[in-house]
N, C-alpha and C positions, 0 to 999 in steps of 0.2 A: 830336722826330716830327715829320714832316709829316702836318697834316690833309688825311685822302683821302679826303675827301666829293667824288664825281663824278669828275671828272678832275684834282684839285687836288693840288696835288705831285708831275707828273709832270713831267719835264724838259725836254721835247719842245716846240715851236712848235706849233699847230695846225695841221691841215689841212682847208680849206672846200672840201669838194665839191658847188656849188651849181648844173651844167648838167645839171640833171635833166630835161632836152630829148634829152640819149641813154639816157634810158631805153629798154627793149627790152617787147617790139613794136612798133616807130614806129608800125603802126598802129592800136594803143590811146591814141594822144598825139594833140590836134586843137589849132591855138591858137583854137578855137572851142570848144572843148569838146563837148559832146553827150551822149547816154544812153549810157552804156559806154564812153566818153571820159574819159581827162582831159585837163584843158585847162593847155595851157602858157601862162603870166604872167611876161613878164620883170619884174625888181625891182633895186633897188639901196638895199642895206643897209651902215650906216657899216663901212668898211672891204675891203667886194666887192660883187661885183652875181651875178646869177643869173637862172637860170629856174626857177620853183616849178612844181608842180604842185597843178593844183586840182579838187576834184570836191565836188559838192554833194547835198543831202540827199535826191535823187530819179537822182544820175548812175548808179549801181552800176557802180561803175569797178573793173575785172577789176585782177589781178597784173600788177604790171608790174616790171622787173629792172634795177639799176643797175648794170653791170660794173666792181666797184672798179679791178680789174687792181694791188692791193696784197699786200704781202706781211707776214709776224712781227705781231706783237702790238698791237693800239690801243683806247683806247678811245675809245667809239662815242656820239655825241649826233644827236639828228634836231633840225632846226630848225622849228618850225612858224609859220603865221600866225595868230593863235588870233581868228579871227572870230567874229563873232557868228550865224552861220547857223543854221538849227533844227537838229536830231538832236542825237546824243550826241558831244560834241567828243574823238572818238578816231580813231584809225587802227591798221592794221594792220602789220607790220613783221618782217622775220625774214631771216636769213644764209640766201643758198640751201641750204649744209649740215643746215639747221635743220628740223627736220620738225614744227617749232610755231610757231605765231604770239606775237608779244608782241602785246600792247594798248596804244598809248600814247594816256594820257589829258591834256586842257588844259584850262586855265580860262580860259569866257570872260568872264566876269563884268568891269564897268567896260568894256564893250566899245570905246567911242567913243577911248578911250587906245590900249586893246589896238592896234586896225587899226594905228598908230603905230610897231608891235616886231613882233620875232619873237621869240618865245619858244623856247628851246633846254631840250631834254629827253633828259636822261643817260640812256642805254640801260643798256651793259656793256662790258665788255671780253671783247673773243673776240681769237684767232688769224684774220687774213684771208687767208690764204694759199689760193686759189684759191677765195676765196669774193665772191659779188656781195650787194648787198642787194635782198629782196624788197619791195615797196610794195602793200598791197591796200585796199580801201575796203572799214571795217568795215559789214556790211550785216545786215540780220534779217527775216524777214519775218512781215507782220502778218496779213496777208489774204492769202487763197490767189486764183492767177492771175497774169497777170504784167502788169496797167494799173498807174496812178498811184496810188500810195497801198498798193500791195502790198507792198511792200519799205520798209523807213524805212533808210535811211544815215546816217552821221555825218560832217558834213560838214568837208572838211578843204584843206588849203592846205599843202602839204611846201615847206618850202624849200630846205636842205642839209641834207650829212649830215657831221658833224664830226668827226674823226680827228685823234687822238695816238698818236703811236708810243711805245712802251714801250721803253726800252733792259733790256739785259740783265738787270740790276738786277736791275729792277721786274719785270721776268717772273721771276728766280729769287726773290721777296719775294712777291710776287703764290702760285706753285705753294706755298712754304712757306704762307701763312696759308689757303690753299684744302684744304690739307693736314691742318691742326691743327682742334682743334676747341674752342678756347680761347675763340673769340668767338660761339660758335652758341648764344646764351643768349636768342633769341627764337619763341614761337609763334606761330603764326600760325592764324584759325578762320574757316571758312567754312561761310554755312548751307547751299548746298547746296540753295538756292532761287532766292537773287538771280539767277544765270546763265540757270539755266530762265525766269524772270520778265524779264529784259531782252533777252534775245538769242535766246530760243526755239534753243538750239544741237541739233542731230542726228546732228553727227559726233565720233568719238574726237578727232580736233583741237581740234575747240572748246572742250571740256573741258580738256583740256591746256592751253590758254591761262590756264584760271584760278590753275594751281599754277605755269607757267613764271615768272615771275616772280620768283618764292625761290632759284632757281638762283645757288649763287654769292656768298649772302649769310648773314646773322646768323641766318638761321632753321633752327633745327634739325626742330621738329617744323607738322605742319598736323595741328587739331583738324576733321576734317570731318565736319557732321552728316548721323547715319546716320539718323535719324527724328523724327518729334514725337509723340508718342503712339504709337497702332498703325498710322500711317502711317510707311511705312519707304522709303527711298532708297535702294533695294535692291532685286532679284526674292523678296520676302519669300515664303516657305510660312506665317506667322503670321497675321500683319497685311496692309494693305494698302499699296498704290500709290498714286503722286502721278497717274499716267492718266485718274484718275477715268470709266472706261469708260462708265457712264450718265449723266454729264453734260453737258448741250449748252450752257448758259446760265450763264454766270458772271460776279461780280461788277463786274472788274476786266479789262481787255485782257490786262494778263500774267498772271492766272491763266489765261486758255484757253489762252496760250502756252506755261506751264507742262504743261497737260495733254498739248498737242500735239504738245511737246518728247520729253515721254515714252514718249506712244504712236508715236511716233517709232524712238525707243530700243529698246525692247520689240519691234516691229516689223522690226528689222535683228537681232536678237538680240544688242543690245548692254547692257552692264550699267554703266552713268555709274559707279557706285559703286568697282567694279573699277578702271574708266579712270582713277581721279584716283587710287586707292589707287597704280596702279601704275607712275605717273607721278611722284607723289612720290616713291618708294623710289627709280625711274630718277635723279633729282635728286640723290637723299643725304639726302630729309630720312625723317623716320619719319611712320607715318600713326596717327592714333590716332581710333575712330570717336565723335563726339561727339552725346549722346542727351538729347532735352527731356523730362524724366520729366513734367511737368505740362499738355503741349500737346496733350491730350486731345476740346478741342472750341474752336472760338473767336463770337464773338456776330456775328449776320448784319450785314451779307449776307457772311461772311466764314466762312460754316460751310458750304460747299460742299462742300468736302472732307471732310468731317465726318462728312455724313447717311448714317444706317445703318450706323454704325462702330462699336468697342468702347462707346465713351461711351453710346452711344444706346441700345444693346443691355443695360446693365448698369446702371439708375438702383439699382439697390439699393449698390451700391461706391461711388457719388459721398459727397463730401462735406457736411459738411453743418453748419451753425452749432451756437451755442448754444441757439437758440430751436427748433430741429429743422426751419430753412429749409435747402432745398437749396442746396448752392451749384453754379458750373459747372466744377468739378472733379471726379477719383475719388482715392481716399484711399488710401494708403500703409498705413494700419492695417489694414486689409483681407491677409490672407495669398495671396488670388487676383490683386491687383494687383501684389504684391510677387513672385510666381513668376511672369506675363504679362510682368513686365519681363525677370526674368532670363530665360526664355526667348528675349526678343528679343535681349538681351546676349550669347547663347551662339550663337545665330544667325549676328549678327556676328560674332565670334570665328571663326566657320567660314572669315573672310577673313584673309588674313595679316597682320593689324594688330597696330601694336605697342601699343596700348592702348586704353584704353574710357576718355570724360571721361559724369561724371553734370551735367545744365546743370540748375541750381536755382536760375541767375538769371534765370528766364521763369514766371512766371505761380503763384506759390505763390497760396495753400498749397498743402501734402502732404497735412497730418491737419488734423483740424479737431476734430468733436464726435461721431464716431462709437460706434456702439452697442460694438464692440470695446475702443476706449479709455472707455468710462464704464465699463463692468463690470471691464476689468483694474484702473482705478484704484481701484474703490471697495473692490476686493478687494483692493489695495495697502494705501489709506490709509483705508479707512471711511468714506469720504466721496462727494457728486459734485462733479466738478470743476466743474459750470455754477453750483454757489452761490457761485464763487472769483470772485476776479479772473484776467481773462483772462492775468493778467502775476503770476501768482502762482509764486513761486519751485520752489513743490513741485509745479505744472502744468506748469510751462516743463520742470524737468529730468525732471518721468516723459516729456512727449513727444519730450524729446530723445533720451532711452532708447530708445525704439521708432524713431526714423529710427536711431540708430546701431546697431540690430540688423540693420537693411537693410542698412544700409552693410556688417556685417561678412557678411552673405550675401553681395554682390554682391562683397567681396574672398576668399571661399572658392570662389567661380563661379570666377570667373575665375582664379585658381590651380589651379584641378583642371581645367580646361582647358587649362591652361600645360602638366601633368603628361602629361594625355590627348594631346596633339599633337605630346610631345617637345620642345617648343621649350627654348629655353638659355636664355632670361629670361622671366622672369613677364608676363604682361600687366600692365601699367600700368592704374592706377586714378584718375583725374586726377579733381578735382570742384571744378564752376563755381559759387560759392556769392554770397549778398549782399555789398554794401561794408559794411552795418554789425553789428558785433557786437551789439546789440541786435536788429535784426531776423533775423539767424541763430538767436539763441538762439528768439526767439518763434515762429518759426516751426519749430522743433525740429531746429535744425542745428548740432549740437555736434562743431564743427572742431577744437575743440582734442581733443578724444575720438578724431576719428579718426586724426588725425595721431600722437598718441600710442602707439594701439594699431598702428598700420601701418597702417590700412584705407585710407589711400589715400597715392597717392607725390607727386601735384602739390596743392597747392592753391590757385587760381584767386580772388580777391576780384574781383568785377565794377566797382564802383564807388562810391564813398559816398554817391550820389544816391540817395534813399529809394526804396524796393521797384526797383530801379535802372532807375528812367525819367528820361528824357533832359531833365535840367534844369540852371540855372546851377551844380547841386555836381556837376555828375557829370564828377568830375576830382581828381584825389589832389592837395590842394593842399598838406600840409604833412605831415612823417612822423609825427606822431601817428596821423594817421587807420588809418596801416599797422599802428600798434603792436599790436595784439590780436592780427594774424594773425601778425606775427613770434614772437611773444609761443607762441603756438600750436604754432610749428612747428620753434621755436627747443631743440636738442637732439631733435630726431628725424630719422629719414632722409625725412621729407617735404619737398618744396620749395615754395618762396612763390614763385608765378606772378603777380602783381596786373595785371591787365588797364588798360591804357591810353587813358582815353577823356578830351577826345571824340574822333568817329575821327578828325578833321580838324584839325590844329595846324601851327602854322608849323614847320618845321626847327629853328631854335632852341627854342621852345616843347617838343618832343620828347626834343629832348637835354636842356633843363632837368630835364624830368618824369622821365625817365630818372635822371639824375644823382641828386635828391632820393629815388627810390624804391629805388636799389642801397645809398644810405646810409642808408633806413631799412629793408634788411635784405632786399628784396627777390633772391632768388638766379637767377630767368628772369622776363624782361616777356613779358605776353600781351598779343594783337589783336584782339580780338572784331571780325566783319567785316572783313576785311583784304580782300576781292575787290571789284569793279568798281570805277566810276565814284565811288560816292558811299563806298566803302572806303578801303584805304591804298597798296595796292601796284597803281598804276598809273601812277606814273612822276611824277605829279606833283613839283614841288619837296619838298614834304612827303617823300617816299619816296627822296630823296638823303638825307634824314639820316637816316632810320626805318630802312632797310635795312644800316646800322651804328650801329644803338643798344647791339651786343654787345660793341663795342669799350668798353670800361669808360675802359680808359686815355686814348684819344685823346681821352674826353668829357669826363674830369677834367681834364687838359691844356686844353680848350679852357674849360672855367668857371674855371682858374686864372689864364687869359688876359684874363679878363674878358667871358667870351662875346664875341667879335665876329658881326658876321653872317655869315653862311655862304655869302651871295653871290648876284646878284641874276641870274639866268638869261632875260636881255632882252637884244635888242640894238635900236638905230634904226633903224627901217622908214623911207627916203628917199624911194622912189618907186616905185609899181607902177601897172606897164602906163604909160600916161602923165601917169598921176597923181602930183602932189606932194605925198607923204604929209605933209610939214612944216606943210603950210596946212589940213589936212584939219578939217573942223568938224563937232557935231553937225548933225543936222536934215536 
């Protein structure tokens, strides 16, 4: 079987479309460049020459269209010159018949060497009948007005469009694969904060960009964050929203962009949560609302979004340590907190979501030594837990029972809503937990009981790093690390979907890790922070492998073949304008 990463395995010879000076309208192009003009620059690469389009960090280059004049199905890649200019190294591209841009990202690290090469970004496979290719510079507004510095752009040099025609047999194979679901084993996560923080989106199309990369890939689910504590990512009637209407000074520029983005959506009568949900369903993925149970407050200077909120107004519901000192968390030992959380989950389920996900992988603890726990433990065991070790088995089992009862309530609430709404299938419950068995036990997360009782449908261990912190241990390095979770779900209906970290790996390492995790008992694979330049679904070389990690047999054959390198998606750049790029040097 051919290894089908990118356009590998296709029989036809590639076509390099490099005369980008033919883009239209012509008055948006100029050999000299300028504001709102693409600069045209001639170049010579190994095997062909052409004219590339250049836009800098302040250009604000508008949309231009290249008339392909092609018919039939083709694999499409975009060649860029990965220079080290300021701004995010990204550009927008779509077919003329698409309603949503794709955001292509590339690496500019080691820029002196990269100046001497072109980088090829595999985009997608599509029917090109009647299609053109549209390019636009990625822009974000960071200041009012129209002067320099008010809009930040991604610096970009677009060199060519690469097309590889598909044979009729290859088209049939593509149809067969897209209709089947056997390979759709991957789950994506989006925190619904990063897009607003980075780009300040204000339109539905800009939000659809966050979902578009998963079309026709091995992904079957989107876990889109619906809120954190009492700040919800939709027009809530219970909690608060990220527009923060009473705040004018922020800790970071990105925090201001978040608030301005949300204010713009609400002013236009748009619901970002609904937009993401609708496009996720439109491209054939399930949509699960993910909620951070412990995100009630953050330390200064990032506390601006939480002032005057539920945490501040309810000091009596906070966690306390064994000495009675207040901890910056709200405790699920209190019925009031559980009820509030259930009300939020019910509100989320008013949307046509496919499931909810409880995010325990951020900001534990969830309970500590609050009065309801002390009283209940004393009534059951006749002793004060504060006189025991904090890892006493009797105390840990008791805390696990408290949290398990809460999870049962979540399951019962979702089942009740499913019946009330006449759904054909239940609203699924997923839980993203810490990746160390002893830490889950310490914080009251008895994941084996949840799976055994059927209270959860998917168990997502985050990573084996202590407290899910980003360290050198933030990866699954051997099957034994996953064994407690495989044991917990074995013989149950609960799927095991470990999260693969770190976010950025080589294409080869993604395949190695996937192969190991499947062998260790993983049913699915989860990808935290999938969106944006710092995420995964950004069309960099790692995405070439990641988007196909549901093809278990393809990965197994690659391993059996000795794990050969998956490709070098670069081409030598010989000349750029009048410059001989073979002799360029630093400095």
